[in-house]
N, C-alpha and C positions, 0 to 999 in steps of 0.2 A: 583674476579669482587665482588663488594659488590651491595646490594639489591638496593641503589638509583640506580645505573647505569643500573643494570638487568632490572627494572622497566623500565626506559626512554628507554632501547631497546625494550622491548614489546609495546612501544608507536612509531607511526609513524606519522612526520607532511606530509601531501602531498599537493601539488598543483593541485587544481581539476578545470577542465575548463567544465562547466557545461551549455550545450547549448550557447556556448560561452562568459559567465562568471566565469574570474577566481577567485577562492578563494581558503584561505588554510584551511584544517581543520585537525585537530588532531584524529588517531582513534588508535585502537589497531592494533597490527598487527595480530592476530589470527581472528580478525573480515572476515568474510565470502564475499565471493560478493556480494550476494542477501542481507545481512544486510547493506553492505554499500551503495547501490542504495536505500534502504528503508531508511536509515540515512538523504540520501543527499536529496533524495524528502522530507521527513518531515522536514528540514531546511527550504525546500523552501515552506514550509507553508500549506503540505499536509498531508492528513494523508493514509496510504495503508494498505488496508485489508491486512492481511495475507496470505501467498502463490501466489501472483499474480507479486511478487518483479521482477520475472525473465521477464516479460513484460513492463516495465518499461524503458526499454535502453539496451544500447549498452555500455560498458567499453572498451575503449580503453588504451593499456599499452606498451609504444613501438614501436607501428605502427601496433600492434597485436589483434583483438580482442578478448576480456576473454570470454568464455562462460560457461566456468562451473561455475556457479553461486554458489556451494556449496564448490568452492576453496577458500580456506584465502587467503588474502593479502600475507601472507608471501610464502606460496605454489608456487604463480604465480611468485616470485623473486621480487615484490616488497619491495621498500625498502626506508628508511628516505629519505625527500625532493625528491622524484620521481614524474612525473604528471602524471594525469591521466585523460583521456577526459571522459566524459560521454553525452551521449545524449539521451532524452528520450521524447518520442510523448506528447506532450502538452495536445491533446486530450485524451489520454488514462489517462492522470493524473486526468484531469477535471470531468472522469467517474468515475475515482475510487473514487475522494473526494465528489462524490453525490449519490454512493451507499456507501457511508461509515455515511455519515450524515442521509440517512435514515434508516440504521441499527440501528445507535444511537438512533433516535426518537422512531424506531420501541421496542426495548431495554427496551426504558423507559416506552412505554406504558404496556409493557409485566408485568414489574416491578409493576408497580399501579395496573393491574389487580391481578398478583400475591398476592399483598399488601391488596386486598378485596376493592378496588376501583371500583365505576362504570365506565366504559370506552364506550363510546358510538360506535356502531359498523361504524360510517361514521368517526373517528379519525382512522381506518384503510383502509377505503376507499380510502381516502385523499391520504395515503400513497402508496397505489396500484396508484393511479393516478401521483403522484409524480415516481414511477419507471417506468410506463410508458412512461413518459414525457422525460427521460433522452434520448438525442440523440446518437446512436452510429453509423451516417451513416459514419463519419470521421476515425471509428476505423477500425485498418483493421486487415487480418490474424489471428493469434490464439489470439488474443486479443480480437477481436470480438468474437471469439467463447466463449473464458473464461467470459466474460463481461455477453453475453447470459445464459450461465451457471448459472451465480450467479444473475443475474435478475429474472430467472426464479425458482431457488430455493427460494429467496427471496419474487416470488409473492405466491408460494405454502404456504408458513409460513404464509404469511398474510392472505391470503383466510382460511386457518386452522384456525387462530388466530380469525379472522373477523364471522367464523361461528360459531366457539366456544362463542365469547360473545352474538350475536344474540339470541343462542340457550339459553344461560341463561339469557336474558332478557325476553324470551318469557315463 
């Protein structure tokens, strides 16, 4: 077997049905189910915070739900040209996108502060209000608990930064 054919064997072309829409994607055979979900959501225009891919939805292959997110496509028997069905909760996707955007804005404020720029405490208060405004009423089960924990962690971080900025200003 030459290098070209072994490299082609490591790459899979899959027919993926994502919430009713069919598309083709090329992925490495050693990709985990968790990584595949994150990639599919990212391809759909959303960023996924690390560690929550398992909340994004379900993968179905040959009529069976694939539940071990750490298993590779190879390990579960997925082969070239196979079809996978994926469903994810649009509401969790949107909530995670909002959290991700707030985290990015907060990181930018932190970076400005570390570089010595004067950051007004009100900017952190605005971030707190954005976190508080995220509607998680449509998120269910384990996903709701994970989102609550993420929000709680982000709130604590923002309150700490807001206090440090206020103390430095006085």
